[in-house]
PDB file of N, CA, C and O in Angstrom:
ATOM      1  N   UNK A   1     124.520  -4.526 -34.681  1.00  0.00           N
ATOM      2  CA  UNK A   1     124.056  -3.481 -35.558  1.00  0.00           C
ATOM      3  C   UNK A   1     122.650  -3.835 -36.034  1.00  0.00           C
ATOM      4  O   UNK A   1     122.405  -4.951 -36.491  1.00  0.00           O
ATOM      5  N   UNK A   2     121.740  -2.891 -35.927  1.00  0.00           N
ATOM      6  CA  UNK A   2     120.363  -3.134 -36.366  1.00  0.00           C
ATOM      7  C   UNK A   2     120.287  -3.051 -37.888  1.00  0.00           C
ATOM      8  O   UNK A   2     121.210  -2.566 -38.542  1.00  0.00           O
ATOM      9  N   UNK A   3     119.190  -3.525 -38.433  1.00  0.00           N
ATOM     10  CA  UNK A   3     118.986  -3.450 -39.883  1.00  0.00           C
ATOM     11  C   UNK A   3     119.005  -2.003 -40.367  1.00  0.00           C
ATOM     12  O   UNK A   3     119.581  -1.702 -41.412  1.00  0.00           O
ATOM     13  N   UNK A   4     118.377  -1.111 -39.605  1.00  0.00           N
ATOM     14  CA  UNK A   4     118.348   0.300 -39.995  1.00  0.00           C
ATOM     15  C   UNK A   4     119.757   0.893 -39.987  1.00  0.00           C
ATOM     16  O   UNK A   4     120.121   1.648 -40.889  1.00  0.00           O
ATOM     17  N   UNK A   5     120.538   0.553 -38.977  1.00  0.00           N
ATOM     18  CA  UNK A   5     121.909   1.053 -38.916  1.00  0.00           C
ATOM     19  C   UNK A   5     122.731   0.520 -40.088  1.00  0.00           C
ATOM     20  O   UNK A   5     123.527   1.246 -40.684  1.00  0.00           O
ATOM     21  N   UNK A   6     122.527  -0.750 -40.408  1.00  0.00           N
ATOM     22  CA  UNK A   6     123.252  -1.340 -41.513  1.00  0.00           C
ATOM     23  C   UNK A   6     122.862  -0.677 -42.837  1.00  0.00           C
ATOM     24  O   UNK A   6     123.728  -0.396 -43.666  1.00  0.00           O
ATOM     25  N   UNK A   7     121.577  -0.429 -43.040  1.00  0.00           N
ATOM     26  CA  UNK A   7     121.114   0.241 -44.254  1.00  0.00           C
ATOM     27  C   UNK A   7     121.724   1.628 -44.373  1.00  0.00           C
ATOM     28  O   UNK A   7     122.187   2.019 -45.444  1.00  0.00           O
ATOM     29  N   UNK A   8     121.725   2.363 -43.282  1.00  0.00           N
ATOM     30  CA  UNK A   8     122.297   3.713 -43.320  1.00  0.00           C
ATOM     31  C   UNK A   8     123.792   3.678 -43.609  1.00  0.00           C
ATOM     32  O   UNK A   8     124.312   4.529 -44.330  1.00  0.00           O
ATOM     33  N   UNK A   9     124.475   2.698 -43.048  1.00  0.00           N
ATOM     34  CA  UNK A   9     125.909   2.565 -43.295  1.00  0.00           C
ATOM     35  C   UNK A   9     126.161   2.230 -44.765  1.00  0.00           C
ATOM     36  O   UNK A   9     127.077   2.771 -45.384  1.00  0.00           O
ATOM     37  N   UNK A  10     125.347   1.340 -45.315  1.00  0.00           N
ATOM     38  CA  UNK A  10     125.467   1.000 -46.731  1.00  0.00           C
ATOM     39  C   UNK A  10     125.203   2.207 -47.622  1.00  0.00           C
ATOM     40  O   UNK A  10     125.925   2.443 -48.591  1.00  0.00           O
ATOM     41  N   UNK A  11     124.174   2.960 -47.291  1.00  0.00           N
ATOM     42  CA  UNK A  11     123.838   4.159 -48.076  1.00  0.00           C
ATOM     43  C   UNK A  11     125.014   5.123 -48.084  1.00  0.00           C
ATOM     44  O   UNK A  11     125.385   5.641 -49.138  1.00  0.00           O
ATOM     45  N   UNK A  12     125.603   5.369 -46.917  1.00  0.00           N
ATOM     46  CA  UNK A  12     126.762   6.273 -46.843  1.00  0.00           C
ATOM     47  C   UNK A  12     127.936   5.738 -47.663  1.00  0.00           C
ATOM     48  O   UNK A  12     128.627   6.493 -48.348  1.00  0.00           O
ATOM     49  N   UNK A  13     128.147   4.438 -47.583  1.00  0.00           N
ATOM     50  CA  UNK A  13     129.246   3.834 -48.344  1.00  0.00           C
ATOM     51  C   UNK A  13     129.009   3.963 -49.841  1.00  0.00           C
ATOM     52  O   UNK A  13     129.926   4.311 -50.585  1.00  0.00           O
ATOM     53  N   UNK A  14     127.806   3.692 -50.284  1.00  0.00           N
ATOM     54  CA  UNK A  14     127.482   3.785 -51.707  1.00  0.00           C
ATOM     55  C   UNK A  14     127.612   5.222 -52.190  1.00  0.00           C
ATOM     56  O   UNK A  14     128.095   5.462 -53.297  1.00  0.00           O
ATOM     57  N   UNK A  15     127.193   6.167 -51.382  1.00  0.00           N
ATOM     58  CA  UNK A  15     127.290   7.570 -51.773  1.00  0.00           C
ATOM     59  C   UNK A  15     128.736   8.018 -51.979  1.00  0.00           C
ATOM     60  O   UNK A  15     128.988   8.967 -52.721  1.00  0.00           O
ATOM     61  N   UNK A  16     129.667   7.359 -51.346  1.00  0.00           N
ATOM     62  CA  UNK A  16     131.070   7.758 -51.479  1.00  0.00           C
ATOM     63  C   UNK A  16     131.765   7.097 -52.679  1.00  0.00           C
ATOM     64  O   UNK A  16     132.882   7.479 -53.027  1.00  0.00           O
ATOM     65  N   UNK A  17     131.116   6.110 -53.313  1.00  0.00           N
ATOM     66  CA  UNK A  17     131.721   5.408 -54.445  1.00  0.00           C
ATOM     67  C   UNK A  17     131.676   6.306 -55.681  1.00  0.00           C
ATOM     68  O   UNK A  17     130.635   6.868 -56.022  1.00  0.00           O
ATOM     69  N   UNK A  18     132.833   6.430 -56.346  1.00  0.00           N
ATOM     70  CA  UNK A  18     132.923   7.230 -57.571  1.00  0.00           C
ATOM     71  C   UNK A  18     133.096   6.352 -58.813  1.00  0.00           C
ATOM     72  O   UNK A  18     132.778   6.776 -59.924  1.00  0.00           O
ATOM     73  N   UNK A  19     133.592   5.152 -58.625  1.00  0.00           N
ATOM     74  CA  UNK A  19     133.884   4.258 -59.737  1.00  0.00           C
ATOM     75  C   UNK A  19     132.589   3.728 -60.347  1.00  0.00           C
ATOM     76  O   UNK A  19     131.827   3.039 -59.669  1.00  0.00           O
ATOM     77  N   UNK A  20     132.325   4.045 -61.643  1.00  0.00           N
ATOM     78  CA  UNK A  20     131.074   3.610 -62.275  1.00  0.00           C
ATOM     79  C   UNK A  20     130.952   2.092 -62.390  1.00  0.00           C
ATOM     80  O   UNK A  20     129.840   1.564 -62.367  1.00  0.00           O
ATOM     81  N   UNK A  21     132.065   1.389 -62.513  1.00  0.00           N
ATOM     82  CA  UNK A  21     132.016  -0.076 -62.615  1.00  0.00           C
ATOM     83  C   UNK A  21     131.519  -0.666 -61.293  1.00  0.00           C
ATOM     84  O   UNK A  21     130.681  -1.567 -61.282  1.00  0.00           O
ATOM     85  N   UNK A  22     132.035  -0.157 -60.202  1.00  0.00           N
ATOM     86  CA  UNK A  22     131.591  -0.632 -58.886  1.00  0.00           C
ATOM     87  C   UNK A  22     130.125  -0.295 -58.676  1.00  0.00           C
ATOM     88  O   UNK A  22     129.370  -1.113 -58.151  1.00  0.00           O
ATOM     89  N   UNK A  23     129.715   0.892 -59.079  1.00  0.00           N
ATOM     90  CA  UNK A  23     128.311   1.288 -58.943  1.00  0.00           C
ATOM     91  C   UNK A  23     127.392   0.374 -59.750  1.00  0.00           C
ATOM     92  O   UNK A  23     126.324  -0.014 -59.278  1.00  0.00           O
ATOM     93  N   UNK A  24     127.814   0.031 -60.970  1.00  0.00           N
ATOM     94  CA  UNK A  24     127.015  -0.877 -61.798  1.00  0.00           C
ATOM     95  C   UNK A  24     126.910  -2.251 -61.138  1.00  0.00           C
ATOM     96  O   UNK A  24     125.842  -2.863 -61.120  1.00  0.00           O
ATOM     97  N   UNK A  25     128.037  -2.728 -60.594  1.00  0.00           N
ATOM     98  CA  UNK A  25     128.018  -4.028 -59.914  1.00  0.00           C
ATOM     99  C   UNK A  25     127.095  -3.997 -58.698  1.00  0.00           C
ATOM    100  O   UNK A  25     126.330  -4.934 -58.468  1.00  0.00           O
ATOM    101  N   UNK A  26     127.168  -2.935 -57.935  1.00  0.00           N
ATOM    102  CA  UNK A  26     126.293  -2.795 -56.762  1.00  0.00           C
ATOM    103  C   UNK A  26     124.830  -2.751 -57.179  1.00  0.00           C
ATOM    104  O   UNK A  26     123.976  -3.369 -56.544  1.00  0.00           O
ATOM    105  N   UNK A  27     124.548  -2.021 -58.243  1.00  0.00           N
ATOM    106  CA  UNK A  27     123.173  -1.915 -58.733  1.00  0.00           C
ATOM    107  C   UNK A  27     122.640  -3.299 -59.112  1.00  0.00           C
ATOM    108  O   UNK A  27     121.533  -3.677 -58.731  1.00  0.00           O
ATOM    109  N   UNK A  28     123.452  -4.047 -59.872  1.00  0.00           N
ATOM    110  CA  UNK A  28     123.021  -5.396 -60.278  1.00  0.00           C
ATOM    111  C   UNK A  28     122.813  -6.286 -59.058  1.00  0.00           C
ATOM    112  O   UNK A  28     121.836  -7.031 -58.979  1.00  0.00           O
ATOM    113  N   UNK A  29     123.730  -6.201 -58.122  1.00  0.00           N
ATOM    114  CA  UNK A  29     123.622  -7.022 -56.923  1.00  0.00           C
ATOM    115  C   UNK A  29     122.353  -6.700 -56.137  1.00  0.00           C
ATOM    116  O   UNK A  29     121.671  -7.608 -55.662  1.00  0.00           O
ATOM    117  N   UNK A  30     122.039  -5.438 -56.001  1.00  0.00           N
ATOM    118  CA  UNK A  30     120.880  -5.036 -55.217  1.00  0.00           C
ATOM    119  C   UNK A  30     119.560  -5.311 -55.926  1.00  0.00           C
ATOM    120  O   UNK A  30     118.507  -5.329 -55.289  1.00  0.00           O
ATOM    121  N   UNK A  31     119.605  -5.522 -57.218  1.00  0.00           N
ATOM    122  CA  UNK A  31     118.368  -5.740 -57.966  1.00  0.00           C
ATOM    123  C   UNK A  31     118.187  -7.184 -58.422  1.00  0.00           C
ATOM    124  O   UNK A  31     117.326  -7.479 -59.251  1.00  0.00           O
ATOM    125  N   UNK A  32     118.985  -8.058 -57.888  1.00  0.00           N
ATOM    126  CA  UNK A  32     118.817  -9.474 -58.223  1.00  0.00           C
ATOM    127  C   UNK A  32     117.568 -10.017 -57.552  1.00  0.00           C
ATOM    128  O   UNK A  32     117.307  -9.733 -56.383  1.00  0.00           O
ATOM    129  N   UNK A  33     116.825 -10.771 -58.269  1.00  0.00           N
ATOM    130  CA  UNK A  33     115.672 -11.458 -57.706  1.00  0.00           C
ATOM    131  C   UNK A  33     116.097 -12.902 -57.461  1.00  0.00           C
ATOM    132  O   UNK A  33     116.916 -13.442 -58.204  1.00  0.00           O
ATOM    133  N   UNK A  34     115.562 -13.511 -56.455  1.00  0.00           N
ATOM    134  CA  UNK A  34     115.949 -14.874 -56.106  1.00  0.00           C
ATOM    135  C   UNK A  34     115.750 -15.815 -57.288  1.00  0.00           C
ATOM    136  O   UNK A  34     116.599 -16.669 -57.546  1.00  0.00           O
ATOM    137  N   UNK A  35     114.662 -15.673 -57.995  1.00  0.00           N
ATOM    138  CA  UNK A  35     114.399 -16.566 -59.117  1.00  0.00           C
ATOM    139  C   UNK A  35     115.321 -16.314 -60.293  1.00  0.00           C
ATOM    140  O   UNK A  35     115.453 -17.172 -61.165  1.00  0.00           O
ATOM    141  N   UNK A  36     115.966 -15.149 -60.337  1.00  0.00           N
ATOM    142  CA  UNK A  36     116.899 -14.835 -61.410  1.00  0.00           C
ATOM    143  C   UNK A  36     118.311 -15.334 -61.128  1.00  0.00           C
ATOM    144  O   UNK A  36     119.146 -15.397 -62.030  1.00  0.00           O
ATOM    145  N   UNK A  37     118.572 -15.685 -59.880  1.00  0.00           N
ATOM    146  CA  UNK A  37     119.910 -16.142 -59.527  1.00  0.00           C
ATOM    147  C   UNK A  37     120.157 -17.505 -60.156  1.00  0.00           C
ATOM    148  O   UNK A  37     119.278 -18.367 -60.167  1.00  0.00           O
ATOM    149  N   UNK A  38     121.351 -17.683 -60.673  1.00  0.00           N
ATOM    150  CA  UNK A  38     121.688 -18.954 -61.302  1.00  0.00           C
ATOM    151  C   UNK A  38     121.950 -19.999 -60.225  1.00  0.00           C
ATOM    152  O   UNK A  38     122.627 -19.747 -59.228  1.00  0.00           O
ATOM    153  N   UNK A  39     121.399 -21.158 -60.459  1.00  0.00           N
ATOM    154  CA  UNK A  39     121.603 -22.266 -59.536  1.00  0.00           C
ATOM    155  C   UNK A  39     123.000 -22.825 -59.786  1.00  0.00           C
ATOM    156  O   UNK A  39     123.403 -23.042 -60.929  1.00  0.00           O
ATOM    157  N   UNK A  40     123.721 -23.049 -58.712  1.00  0.00           N
ATOM    158  CA  UNK A  40     125.048 -23.633 -58.812  1.00  0.00           C
ATOM    159  C   UNK A  40     124.926 -25.099 -59.183  1.00  0.00           C
ATOM    160  O   UNK A  40     124.294 -25.884 -58.476  1.00  0.00           O
ATOM    161  N   UNK A  41     125.530 -25.450 -60.282  1.00  0.00           N
ATOM    162  CA  UNK A  41     125.522 -26.841 -60.721  1.00  0.00           C
ATOM    163  C   UNK A  41     126.817 -27.496 -60.257  1.00  0.00           C
ATOM    164  O   UNK A  41     127.905 -27.140 -60.709  1.00  0.00           O
ATOM    165  N   UNK A  42     126.681 -28.450 -59.357  1.00  0.00           N
ATOM    166  CA  UNK A  42     127.848 -29.151 -58.831  1.00  0.00           C
ATOM    167  C   UNK A  42     128.051 -30.418 -59.662  1.00  0.00           C
ATOM    168  O   UNK A  42     127.149 -31.250 -59.766  1.00  0.00           O
ATOM    169  N   UNK A  43     129.242 -30.558 -60.254  1.00  0.00           N
ATOM    170  CA  UNK A  43     129.503 -31.766 -61.061  1.00  0.00           C
ATOM    171  C   UNK A  43     129.408 -33.034 -60.217  1.00  0.00           C
ATOM    172  O   UNK A  43     129.652 -33.014 -59.010  1.00  0.00           O
ATOM    173  N   UNK A  44     129.055 -34.123 -60.865  1.00  0.00           N
ATOM    174  CA  UNK A  44     128.834 -35.386 -60.163  1.00  0.00           C
ATOM    175  C   UNK A  44     130.083 -35.864 -59.432  1.00  0.00           C
ATOM    176  O   UNK A  44     129.970 -36.408 -58.333  1.00  0.00           O
ATOM    177  N   UNK A  45     131.266 -35.678 -60.005  1.00  0.00           N
ATOM    178  CA  UNK A  45     132.483 -36.154 -59.331  1.00  0.00           C
ATOM    179  C   UNK A  45     132.733 -35.374 -58.036  1.00  0.00           C
ATOM    180  O   UNK A  45     133.316 -35.914 -57.096  1.00  0.00           O
ATOM    181  N   UNK A  46     132.303 -34.125 -57.980  1.00  0.00           N
ATOM    182  CA  UNK A  46     132.434 -33.335 -56.758  1.00  0.00           C
ATOM    183  C   UNK A  46     131.416 -33.829 -55.728  1.00  0.00           C
ATOM    184  O   UNK A  46     131.738 -33.964 -54.548  1.00  0.00           O
ATOM    185  N   UNK A  47     130.183 -34.097 -56.180  1.00  0.00           N
ATOM    186  CA  UNK A  47     129.156 -34.631 -55.278  1.00  0.00           C
ATOM    187  C   UNK A  47     129.615 -35.945 -54.670  1.00  0.00           C
ATOM    188  O   UNK A  47     129.393 -36.196 -53.485  1.00  0.00           O
ATOM    189  N   UNK A  48     130.258 -36.790 -55.482  1.00  0.00           N
ATOM    190  CA  UNK A  48     130.754 -38.074 -55.004  1.00  0.00           C
ATOM    191  C   UNK A  48     131.816 -37.861 -53.929  1.00  0.00           C
ATOM    192  O   UNK A  48     131.819 -38.554 -52.911  1.00  0.00           O
ATOM    193  N   UNK A  49     132.708 -36.915 -54.147  1.00  0.00           N
ATOM    194  CA  UNK A  49     133.753 -36.619 -53.156  1.00  0.00           C
ATOM    195  C   UNK A  49     133.151 -36.097 -51.856  1.00  0.00           C
ATOM    196  O   UNK A  49     133.615 -36.438 -50.767  1.00  0.00           O
ATOM    197  N   UNK A  50     132.120 -35.272 -51.977  1.00  0.00           N
ATOM    198  CA  UNK A  50     131.450 -34.731 -50.787  1.00  0.00           C
ATOM    199  C   UNK A  50     130.796 -35.858 -49.997  1.00  0.00           C
ATOM    200  O   UNK A  50     130.915 -35.917 -48.773  1.00  0.00           O
ATOM    201  N   UNK A  51     130.106 -36.750 -50.699  1.00  0.00           N
ATOM    202  CA  UNK A  51     129.456 -37.883 -50.020  1.00  0.00           C
ATOM    203  C   UNK A  51     130.492 -38.770 -49.326  1.00  0.00           C
ATOM    204  O   UNK A  51     130.260 -39.240 -48.213  1.00  0.00           O
ATOM    205  N   UNK A  52     131.630 -38.998 -49.979  1.00  0.00           N
ATOM    206  CA  UNK A  52     132.700 -39.802 -49.376  1.00  0.00           C
ATOM    207  C   UNK A  52     133.221 -39.116 -48.117  1.00  0.00           C
ATOM    208  O   UNK A  52     133.434 -39.768 -47.095  1.00  0.00           O
ATOM    209  N   UNK A  53     133.427 -37.809 -48.189  1.00  0.00           N
ATOM    210  CA  UNK A  53     133.890 -37.063 -47.025  1.00  0.00           C
ATOM    211  C   UNK A  53     132.900 -37.116 -45.872  1.00  0.00           C
ATOM    212  O   UNK A  53     133.293 -37.266 -44.715  1.00  0.00           O
ATOM    213  N   UNK A  54     131.629 -36.995 -46.185  1.00  0.00           N
ATOM    214  CA  UNK A  54     130.592 -37.067 -45.147  1.00  0.00           C
ATOM    215  C   UNK A  54     130.582 -38.452 -44.495  1.00  0.00           C
ATOM    216  O   UNK A  54     130.419 -38.571 -43.281  1.00  0.00           O
ATOM    217  N   UNK A  55     130.758 -39.499 -45.312  1.00  0.00           N
ATOM    218  CA  UNK A  55     130.801 -40.861 -44.775  1.00  0.00           C
ATOM    219  C   UNK A  55     132.034 -41.026 -43.883  1.00  0.00           C
ATOM    220  O   UNK A  55     131.945 -41.616 -42.806  1.00  0.00           O
ATOM    221  N   UNK A  56     133.185 -40.506 -44.327  1.00  0.00           N
ATOM    222  CA  UNK A  56     134.410 -40.581 -43.522  1.00  0.00           C
ATOM    223  C   UNK A  56     134.205 -39.919 -42.163  1.00  0.00           C
ATOM    224  O   UNK A  56     134.630 -40.457 -41.140  1.00  0.00           O
ATOM    225  N   UNK A  57     133.568 -38.773 -42.147  1.00  0.00           N
ATOM    226  CA  UNK A  57     133.323 -38.063 -40.887  1.00  0.00           C
ATOM    227  C   UNK A  57     132.425 -38.889 -39.975  1.00  0.00           C
ATOM    228  O   UNK A  57     132.706 -39.037 -38.785  1.00  0.00           O
ATOM    229  N   UNK A  58     131.345 -39.425 -40.534  1.00  0.00           N
ATOM    230  CA  UNK A  58     130.427 -40.240 -39.734  1.00  0.00           C
ATOM    231  C   UNK A  58     131.119 -41.455 -39.130  1.00  0.00           C
ATOM    232  O   UNK A  58     130.777 -41.894 -38.032  1.00  0.00           O
ATOM    233  N   UNK A  59     132.099 -41.996 -39.858  1.00  0.00           N
ATOM    234  CA  UNK A  59     132.789 -43.198 -39.409  1.00  0.00           C
ATOM    235  C   UNK A  59     134.073 -42.881 -38.650  1.00  0.00           C
ATOM    236  O   UNK A  59     134.866 -43.776 -38.360  1.00  0.00           O
ATOM    237  N   UNK A  60     134.275 -41.605 -38.328  1.00  0.00           N
ATOM    238  CA  UNK A  60     135.403 -41.209 -37.486  1.00  0.00           C
ATOM    239  C   UNK A  60     136.742 -41.123 -38.188  1.00  0.00           C
ATOM    240  O   UNK A  60     137.776 -41.042 -37.526  1.00  0.00           O
ATOM    241  N   UNK A  61     136.751 -41.138 -39.505  1.00  0.00           N
ATOM    242  CA  UNK A  61     138.006 -41.057 -40.246  1.00  0.00           C
ATOM    243  C   UNK A  61     138.312 -39.600 -40.607  1.00  0.00           C
ATOM    244  O   UNK A  61     138.118 -39.157 -41.739  1.00  0.00           O
ATOM    245  N   UNK A  62     138.794 -38.886 -39.604  1.00  0.00           N
ATOM    246  CA  UNK A  62     139.163 -37.490 -39.829  1.00  0.00           C
ATOM    247  C   UNK A  62     140.136 -37.062 -38.738  1.00  0.00           C
ATOM    248  O   UNK A  62     140.284 -37.736 -37.718  1.00  0.00           O
ATOM    249  N   UNK A  63     140.799 -35.925 -38.969  1.00  0.00           N
ATOM    250  CA  UNK A  63     141.692 -35.329 -37.989  1.00  0.00           C
ATOM    251  C   UNK A  63     141.146 -33.957 -37.625  1.00  0.00           C
ATOM    252  O   UNK A  63     140.607 -33.243 -38.471  1.00  0.00           O
ATOM    253  N   UNK A  64     141.292 -33.601 -36.355  1.00  0.00           N
ATOM    254  CA  UNK A  64     140.892 -32.255 -35.938  1.00  0.00           C
ATOM    255  C   UNK A  64     141.988 -31.277 -36.351  1.00  0.00           C
ATOM    256  O   UNK A  64     143.109 -31.678 -36.661  1.00  0.00           O
ATOM    257  N   UNK A  65     141.656 -30.018 -36.349  1.00  0.00           N
ATOM    258  CA  UNK A  65     142.632 -28.984 -36.672  1.00  0.00           C
ATOM    259  C   UNK A  65     143.799 -29.040 -35.687  1.00  0.00           C
ATOM    260  O   UNK A  65     144.955 -28.856 -36.070  1.00  0.00           O
ATOM    261  N   UNK A  66     143.491 -29.290 -34.436  1.00  0.00           N
ATOM    262  CA  UNK A  66     144.517 -29.380 -33.388  1.00  0.00           C
ATOM    263  C   UNK A  66     145.486 -30.536 -33.689  1.00  0.00           C
ATOM    264  O   UNK A  66     146.700 -30.385 -33.550  1.00  0.00           O
ATOM    265  N   UNK A  67     144.939 -31.689 -34.103  1.00  0.00           N
ATOM    266  CA  UNK A  67     145.779 -32.840 -34.426  1.00  0.00           C
ATOM    267  C   UNK A  67     146.686 -32.546 -35.624  1.00  0.00           C
ATOM    268  O   UNK A  67     147.870 -32.884 -35.607  1.00  0.00           O
ATOM    269  N   UNK A  68     146.142 -31.932 -36.638  1.00  0.00           N
ATOM    270  CA  UNK A  68     146.924 -31.616 -37.837  1.00  0.00           C
ATOM    271  C   UNK A  68     148.024 -30.614 -37.502  1.00  0.00           C
ATOM    272  O   UNK A  68     149.154 -30.755 -37.969  1.00  0.00           O
ATOM    273  N   UNK A  69     147.699 -29.605 -36.698  1.00  0.00           N
ATOM    274  CA  UNK A  69     148.718 -28.629 -36.307  1.00  0.00           C
ATOM    275  C   UNK A  69     149.845 -29.287 -35.524  1.00  0.00           C
ATOM    276  O   UNK A  69     151.011 -28.943 -35.716  1.00  0.00           O
ATOM    277  N   UNK A  70     149.514 -30.233 -34.641  1.00  0.00           N
ATOM    278  CA  UNK A  70     150.528 -30.939 -33.861  1.00  0.00           C
ATOM    279  C   UNK A  70     151.426 -31.769 -34.784  1.00  0.00           C
ATOM    280  O   UNK A  70     152.647 -31.767 -34.632  1.00  0.00           O
ATOM    281  N   UNK A  71     150.828 -32.464 -35.723  1.00  0.00           N
ATOM    282  CA  UNK A  71     151.616 -33.255 -36.686  1.00  0.00           C
ATOM    283  C   UNK A  71     152.508 -32.339 -37.524  1.00  0.00           C
ATOM    284  O   UNK A  71     153.670 -32.660 -37.776  1.00  0.00           O
ATOM    285  N   UNK A  72     151.976 -31.227 -37.944  1.00  0.00           N
ATOM    286  CA  UNK A  72     152.728 -30.278 -38.755  1.00  0.00           C
ATOM    287  C   UNK A  72     153.910 -29.729 -37.955  1.00  0.00           C
ATOM    288  O   UNK A  72     155.014 -29.606 -38.484  1.00  0.00           O
ATOM    289  N   UNK A  73     153.683 -29.403 -36.688  1.00  0.00           N
ATOM    290  CA  UNK A  73     154.759 -28.903 -35.828  1.00  0.00           C
ATOM    291  C   UNK A  73     155.853 -29.949 -35.679  1.00  0.00           C
ATOM    292  O   UNK A  73     157.036 -29.613 -35.723  1.00  0.00           O
ATOM    293  N   UNK A  74     155.473 -31.220 -35.501  1.00  0.00           N
ATOM    294  CA  UNK A  74     156.458 -32.295 -35.400  1.00  0.00           C
ATOM    295  C   UNK A  74     157.254 -32.429 -36.697  1.00  0.00           C
ATOM    296  O   UNK A  74     158.468 -32.631 -36.664  1.00  0.00           O
ATOM    297  N   UNK A  75     156.585 -32.320 -37.817  1.00  0.00           N
ATOM    298  CA  UNK A  75     157.233 -32.427 -39.115  1.00  0.00           C
ATOM    299  C   UNK A  75     158.242 -31.297 -39.303  1.00  0.00           C
ATOM    300  O   UNK A  75     159.326 -31.518 -39.841  1.00  0.00           O
ATOM    301  N   UNK A  76     157.893 -30.088 -38.863  1.00  0.00           N
ATOM    302  CA  UNK A  76     158.792 -28.964 -38.999  1.00  0.00           C
ATOM    303  C   UNK A  76     160.044 -29.112 -38.146  1.00  0.00           C
ATOM    304  O   UNK A  76     161.100 -28.587 -38.497  1.00  0.00           O
ATOM    305  N   UNK A  77     159.934 -29.824 -37.027  1.00  0.00           N
ATOM    306  CA  UNK A  77     161.069 -29.994 -36.117  1.00  0.00           C
ATOM    307  C   UNK A  77     162.102 -30.985 -36.677  1.00  0.00           C
ATOM    308  O   UNK A  77     163.250 -30.994 -36.234  1.00  0.00           O
ATOM    309  N   UNK A  78     161.705 -31.802 -37.631  1.00  0.00           N
ATOM    310  CA  UNK A  78     162.627 -32.816 -38.203  1.00  0.00           C
ATOM    311  C   UNK A  78     163.658 -32.163 -39.098  1.00  0.00           C
ATOM    312  O   UNK A  78     164.509 -32.851 -39.662  1.00  0.00           O
TER     313      UNK A  78
END
């Protein structure tokens, strides 16, 4: 879908909205400026957990989705 097609689709969708609360939310969303957006503050304990997870991945301490599903299937069979 091109940008123009997406814009036209959005315009049609907005025109069909009757709920004033949704319209207000859409208006605020469309008029946000990047500098007005609040920066997400990640607490230090979460940052620490993320760093630990990244280190675990680098050092090969992880399971793939396929491995976890296989283990889960085995557990269900018990």
